[in-house]
C-alpha positions as CSV (number, residue, x, y, z in Angstrom):
1,X,57.3,104.9,57.0
2,X,60.5,106.7,56.0
3,X,63.6,104.6,55.1
4,X,67.2,105.4,55.8
5,X,69.1,107.0,52.9
6,X,72.2,105.2,51.8
7,X,75.4,107.2,51.6
8,X,75.8,109.0,48.3
9,X,78.9,109.6,46.2
10,X,79.1,113.2,45.1
11,X,81.8,115.5,43.9
12,X,83.5,117.2,47.0
13,X,83.0,120.8,47.5
14,X,86.0,123.0,46.4
15,X,88.4,123.6,49.2
16,X,87.7,127.3,49.3
17,X,84.2,126.5,50.4
18,X,85.4,124.2,53.1
19,X,88.3,125.8,54.8
20,X,87.3,129.6,55.1
21,X,91.1,130.3,55.3
22,X,92.8,133.6,55.0
23,X,96.4,134.6,54.4
24,X,99.0,135.1,51.7
25,X,98.6,131.9,50.0
26,X,96.4,131.5,46.9
27,X,97.1,127.8,46.6
28,X,94.3,125.4,47.4
29,X,94.2,122.7,49.9
30,X,93.7,119.6,47.7
31,X,90.9,117.2,48.0
32,X,93.5,114.5,48.6
33,X,93.3,115.7,52.1
34,X,96.9,116.0,53.2
35,X,96.4,117.5,56.5
36,X,97.2,114.5,58.7
37,X,100.9,114.7,58.1
38,X,101.3,117.9,60.1
39,X,102.8,116.9,63.6
40,X,105.9,114.8,64.2
41,X,104.5,113.1,67.2
42,X,107.7,111.2,67.9
43,X,109.7,114.5,68.1
44,X,109.4,114.7,71.9
45,X,107.8,113.0,74.9
46,X,106.8,116.3,76.2
47,X,103.1,116.7,77.1
48,X,100.7,119.6,77.2
49,X,100.3,120.1,81.0
50,X,99.5,117.4,83.4
51,X,96.1,116.5,82.5
52,X,94.8,114.2,79.7
53,X,96.3,114.4,76.3
54,X,93.5,112.6,74.3
55,X,89.7,113.2,74.2
56,X,87.0,111.3,72.5
57,X,83.3,111.5,72.4
58,X,81.3,108.5,70.8
59,X,77.6,107.9,69.8
60,X,75.1,107.5,71.2
61,X,76.3,110.7,72.9
62,X,75.9,113.5,70.5
63,X,79.3,113.9,68.6
64,X,78.6,117.6,68.4
65,X,79.1,118.1,72.0
66,X,81.8,120.6,72.9
67,X,85.0,118.8,74.1
68,X,87.0,120.7,76.7
69,X,90.6,119.9,76.1
70,X,92.5,121.9,78.7
71,X,94.1,124.4,76.1
72,X,90.7,125.2,74.7
73,X,87.7,123.5,73.2
74,X,86.8,121.6,70.0
75,X,83.6,120.8,68.5
76,X,82.0,119.4,65.3
77,X,79.4,121.7,63.8
78,X,77.6,118.7,62.1
79,X,77.2,115.0,62.9
80,X,77.4,114.1,59.2
81,X,80.6,113.8,57.1
82,X,82.3,112.1,54.3
83,X,85.0,109.4,53.9
84,X,87.6,108.7,51.2
85,X,89.9,111.0,49.1
86,X,90.0,112.4,45.8
87,X,87.6,114.4,43.6
88,X,84.6,112.3,44.7
89,X,83.9,111.2,48.2
90,X,81.2,109.3,50.0
91,X,79.1,112.0,51.8
92,X,76.3,112.2,54.1
93,X,77.5,109.5,56.4
94,X,76.8,109.8,60.1
95,X,79.9,110.5,62.2
96,X,80.0,108.1,65.2
97,X,83.1,109.4,67.1
98,X,85.2,112.6,67.3
99,X,88.7,112.7,68.9
100,X,91.2,115.5,69.8
101,X,94.8,114.8,70.6
102,X,97.0,117.4,72.1
103,X,100.4,117.9,70.5
104,X,103.4,119.4,72.4
105,X,104.8,122.5,71.0
106,X,108.0,120.5,70.2
107,X,106.0,118.0,68.0
108,X,104.7,120.7,65.7
109,X,106.1,121.7,62.4
110,X,108.2,124.9,62.4
111,X,106.3,128.2,62.8
112,X,105.9,130.4,59.8
113,X,108.4,133.4,59.5
114,X,107.4,136.2,61.8
115,X,105.0,134.0,63.8
116,X,105.6,132.3,67.1
117,X,103.7,129.1,68.3
118,X,101.9,129.8,71.5
119,X,102.0,126.5,73.1
120,X,100.5,123.0,72.3
121,X,98.5,122.2,69.1
122,X,95.6,119.9,68.6
123,X,94.9,117.3,66.0
124,X,91.1,116.5,65.5
125,X,89.7,113.4,63.7
126,X,86.6,111.4,63.5
127,X,85.3,108.1,62.4
128,X,82.1,106.6,61.0
129,X,80.3,103.5,62.2
130,X,82.5,101.0,60.0
131,X,85.6,102.5,61.4
132,X,86.5,104.5,58.2
133,X,88.2,107.8,59.0
134,X,86.3,111.0,58.4
135,X,87.9,113.2,55.7
136,X,85.1,115.8,55.4
137,X,82.8,117.3,57.8
138,X,79.5,119.1,56.7
139,X,79.5,122.5,58.3
140,X,82.9,122.0,59.5
141,X,84.4,122.1,63.1
142,X,85.1,124.7,65.6
143,X,88.4,125.0,67.4
144,X,89.1,127.6,70.2
145,X,92.4,128.1,72.0
146,X,92.5,129.8,75.5
147,X,95.0,132.5,75.2
148,X,98.2,132.2,77.4
149,X,98.5,134.9,80.0
150,X,99.9,138.0,78.5
151,X,99.4,137.0,74.9
152,X,97.1,139.7,74.0
153,X,99.4,142.3,75.1
154,X,102.5,140.7,73.8
155,X,101.3,140.1,70.1
156,X,99.6,142.5,67.8
157,X,98.1,139.5,65.9
158,X,96.8,136.3,67.1
159,X,95.9,133.7,64.4
160,X,94.9,130.0,64.2
161,X,96.4,127.9,61.4
162,X,96.2,124.4,60.2
163,X,99.1,122.4,58.8
164,X,98.7,121.6,55.0
165,X,100.8,118.4,54.1
166,X,100.7,119.0,50.5
167,X,101.9,122.7,50.8
168,X,104.2,121.5,53.6
169,X,103.4,124.6,55.7
170,X,100.9,126.3,57.9
171,X,97.9,128.1,56.4
172,X,96.1,130.7,58.5
173,X,92.4,130.7,59.1
174,X,89.8,133.4,59.9
175,X,90.3,133.8,63.6
176,X,87.9,135.5,66.2
177,X,89.9,136.8,69.2
178,X,88.3,137.9,72.5
179,X,90.0,138.8,75.7
180,X,90.3,135.1,76.7
181,X,90.4,133.0,73.6
182,X,91.0,132.7,69.8
183,X,88.5,130.7,67.8
184,X,88.0,129.5,64.2
185,X,84.7,127.8,63.0
186,X,83.8,125.9,59.9
187,X,87.1,124.1,58.7
188,X,85.8,121.0,56.9
189,X,88.7,118.8,56.2
190,X,90.0,116.0,58.6
191,X,92.1,114.8,60.2
192,X,93.6,118.2,60.8
193,X,96.3,119.7,63.1
194,X,95.5,123.2,64.4
195,X,97.9,125.5,66.5
196,X,97.8,129.3,67.6
197,X,100.4,131.7,66.7
198,X,101.2,135.3,67.5
199,X,103.0,137.9,65.5
200,X,104.4,141.1,67.0
C-alpha cells in the first residue's frame, strides 16, 4: 500500500522558468515573492461592474476548475504548489483553495508609459490545508481577460502584465490574443495582480 509523501524542501526554480514573461526588462522577479503589494485596494470604493467581486473554489471541488470572474476567467494549471519565500521553499503541497479578487481600475498601480489600463484587474491567491498562503504554483496559472468592446480596433497591441512589488512596476507577459479575449498561461508566483493593457 502506498504512503503519502511529505512535503519536500527544495530550491525554488529560477524566476525565468516560472514567469514566462516578456518585455524590455531583464531584471528578475525575486524568489522573495513581492507580487502581492501591487494594488492599493483602499484607493477607491469603485467596483468592477455590478456582480460579485470575489471568487473562491475549495477542495474537495477540484481547485483546477476554471473560475468565471465576470471580466474573464482564471484557472490553476496544477493542484500542487509551494509555500514560503526565499531561495528554498516547501514544494509539492496540495493546494486546497484558489481565490480571485477583482480590483477596480482606480485601485491599480499607474499604467506603464505608452500603455492604457483596459479596466479592472484581478488578484489571484491560494492556500494549502493548514492555511498557509501559496507562493508558488507548479505548472502555473492561466488568466484571461475578455476584451472590452472596440479594444482590438483601438489598440495595436494588447498585453497582460503582472505587478512586481520589488521592481515597483508592471512586467508584461506572453499574451495570446483572439477576437474576444487575451490570455496568459503558466505564471507560477502567487499572490499576483494581473491587468490588461493596450498600446496604440
